[in-house]
C-alpha positions in Angstrom: 0.0 0.0 0.0 1.5 3.3 -1.0 1.3 6.4 1.2 0.9 10.0 -0.2 3.5 12.5 1.1 4.3 16.1 0.3 7.2 14.9 -2.0 5.2 12.2 -3.7 4.3 8.5 -3.3 6.2 6.3 -0.9 6.1 2.6 -1.7 6.3 -0.4 0.6 9.4 -0.9 2.6 11.3 -4.2 2.4 14.4 -5.5 4.2 17.3 -7.3 2.5 20.3 -9.3 3.7 23.3 -9.6 1.4 26.8 -11.1 1.0 29.3 -10.0 -1.6 32.6 -11.6 -2.8 34.9 -10.4 -5.5 38.4 -10.3 -6.8 40.4 -8.8 -9.7 43.7 -9.6 -11.3 46.2 -8.5 -13.9 47.6 -10.5 -16.8 50.9 -12.1 -15.9 50.5 -11.4 -12.1 49.8 -14.5 -10.0 46.6 -14.2 -8.0 45.6 -16.1 -4.8 42.0 -15.7 -3.7 42.4 -17.3 -0.3 44.7 -19.5 1.8 44.7 -21.5 5.0 48.5 -21.7 5.2 50.3 -20.7 8.4 52.8 -17.9 7.7 54.7 -15.2 9.5 54.1 -11.6 8.3 55.6 -8.3 9.4 53.0 -5.6 9.4 53.7 -2.0 8.2 52.6 0.3 11.0 53.4 3.6 9.4 55.8 5.6 7.2 58.9 7.3 8.4 61.5 9.5 6.8 65.2 8.4 6.5 67.3 11.6 6.4 70.4 9.5 5.4 68.9 8.4 2.1 66.4 11.3 1.8 63.5 8.9 1.3 60.4 7.6 3.0 60.6 4.2 4.5 58.1 1.8 6.1 57.9 1.5 9.9 57.7 -2.2 10.6 55.9 -3.8 13.5 56.7 -7.0 15.3 56.3 -10.2 13.2 53.1 -12.1 13.7 52.2 -15.7 12.9 48.9 -15.9 11.0 47.0 -19.2 10.6 43.5 -20.2 9.4 41.3 -19.4 6.4 41.6 -15.9 5.1 41.2 -14.0 1.8 44.4 -12.8 0.2 43.5 -11.2 -3.1 39.7 -11.6 -2.7 37.5 -9.2 -0.8 34.1 -9.9 0.9 31.3 -8.0 2.7 28.0 -8.6 4.2 25.1 -6.4 5.3 21.5 -5.5 5.7 19.4 -2.9 4.0 16.0 -1.2 3.5 14.5 -0.6 0.1 11.5 1.6 -0.9 10.1 3.6 -3.8 10.0 7.4 -3.6 9.2 9.8 -6.4 9.0 6.8 -8.7 12.6 5.6 -8.1 13.8 2.7 -6.0 15.9 4.0 -3.0 18.2 1.8 -1.0 19.7 2.3 2.5 22.5 -0.2 3.1 24.7 -1.0 6.2 27.6 -3.2 5.3 30.8 -4.6 6.9 33.9 -5.7 5.1 35.7 -9.0 6.0 38.7 -11.1 5.1 37.4 -13.9 7.4 40.4 -13.6 9.8 40.9 -10.8 12.3 44.6 -11.6 12.9 45.2 -11.2 9.1 43.3 -7.9 9.0 45.2 -6.6 12.0 48.5 -7.3 10.2 47.4 -6.2 6.8 45.8 -2.9 7.9 48.0 -2.2 11.0 48.8 1.3 9.6 45.1 2.2 9.7 44.1 0.5 13.0 43.8 -3.1 12.0 40.5 -5.1 11.8 38.7 -2.4 13.9 39.2 0.1 11.0 38.7 -2.4 8.2 35.4 -3.9 9.7 33.7 -0.7 10.7 30.2 -0.2 9.5 29.6 1.6 6.2 26.3 3.3 5.3 25.3 3.8 1.7 22.3 5.4 0.1 21.8 4.8 -3.6 19.0 5.1 -6.2 18.5 2.5 -8.9 17.1 -0.9 -9.7 18.6 -4.2 -8.6 20.5 -6.0 -11.2 
């Protein structure tokens, strides 16, 4: 049932749950979507300046051992949303969270930004258009 408003007709509201997965690669560059191999990685925690060489250098953190399933070159997200029609167009309100399926891996990979806390923070999007 549609409601008449000052700005037009508002259609019914429906909720959605979604999950996304994707990856991209370049010709001649090896690509690994995911791995479960145990490995030791040294996270980059920032950028410093080396006056001896006159160049910027990475500031390395302590090495960490990462194990368990994780996305390497792939990316994923999940979320919830609301959809309605207003002014004749479908409008979507989405809340999403990114994930690589392994918090330790995210902490090492995104250490310079705050780790998994930064990577997994909620993202809100409003967009107008039909589903594909």
